[in-house]
N, C-alpha and C positions, 0 to 999 in steps of 0.2 A: 504493499499500499503506499501511498505517494505522501511525503512529508507533509507536502501543500494540501491539506485538504479544504482549504476556502474557497467559496464559490468565484469565478471570476466576475471582475466587475465590468460594468463598461465604462471606458474612458471618462472621467469627470464628475463620474456618479457622486462622489463623496462633498462635491460643490455644491450639491443642489441647496443645501439649507442655506448657504451663504447668500442666496436672494430673496429669502424668506421676508427680510426685514423691508428690503425695497419694494418687496410684493404689497404687503400691508398697507405700508405708506402710500404705494400708489392706490391701492383699493380705496383707501380713506381721503384721497386727495378727491373724488368722485363726490362720496357722501360720508356722513359719520356711521358708523355702524357697529355690531356686536360681535363676538368670538366668532359663534357658529357662521353666521352670514358672511365673515372673513373668511374663514374655511371654504365655504361655496366660492366665493369671489378669486383668491389667488390662485385656485386650482386651475381659472382659466388660462393663467400664465405659463402654464408645464415647466415650472422649475421643480415640483414633485410629482412623482410618479401617482395617481388615484388621488387621494382625498389626504389633506394633511393632517398630521396626528393633532387632535386637540391639545394636548400637553405641552407640545412643541410650540404651537401658535402663540397660547397664554405665556405662556415661558418669554417669546419675542415681544409681547404686546409689555409685560412687565419690564419689559428694559428698555424698551422705547419709552415708556412711561416714566422712568427712571431718569433716562437722559435726556427727558423734555420735549421730545420729539412727537408724542401724541399724549391728549389726556383724556380721562374718563370723568364718567359720572353713573349714577346708579337710574335707570328708567323705569318707574313704577306704573306708569298710565297704562291702561288697557287691561285685556285680559292674559291671564298666566305669572308667569313668575317673573320678578326685578330681572333685569341684565344691564350689564356692565357694557354703556355705548362709548368707543372709540371715537377720539375727533383727531386732525393732525393739527400741529401747531403750525405757526410761520417757521420755526425752527425746523421743523420735520420737514416742510416743504423745502428749505435749503437744503437737507441732508439728502432728501430724493433728487433734487438737482444734480447733486454730486453724483448719485448714483448714476442717474442718466448719462451723463456727461462719461463718467466711468465706462459704460456698458457701452454708447456709441463708439469710445475710443477700442475696446476688447472687440466691437464687431468688425469694423473694419480693419484690424489684426488680422481676425480669423476670417475675412473673407480675402484678403491676400493672399494668405497662408495657402487656402481652397484652389485660388487661380494658379497659383504656383505648382500645387500639384495637379492640377490638370493640365497648366502646359507640359509637364511632363510625361503625363501620362498619353498623351495622343499618338495614336497608332500611325506608324509610318509605312505608306502604300509601295 
């Protein structure tokens, strides 16, 4: 039996959680929201396969709030249990803008890399 019994990972798979915080900030840029709704919304961005684990999302929400990038308050109106509703702050918008600049720079580098690969992969007739 092989010593390496770990399942092979897809390239970059360990880095998916890196984009959870900017995903939360982007979702909150559109409207204030609560945890479960955010889980549904950020799954649309494609950084996490399937549904994001609630524990992970709430951990990130607490960190974002500690950093002053989001604020929350309890919403008790309406039917059902109270919900903690999160809203992005001006500082959170600045952080999101930084993330967008970073992602755009990374996307440009990735596109150059792919183009280089494709140039070297052209079949010669």
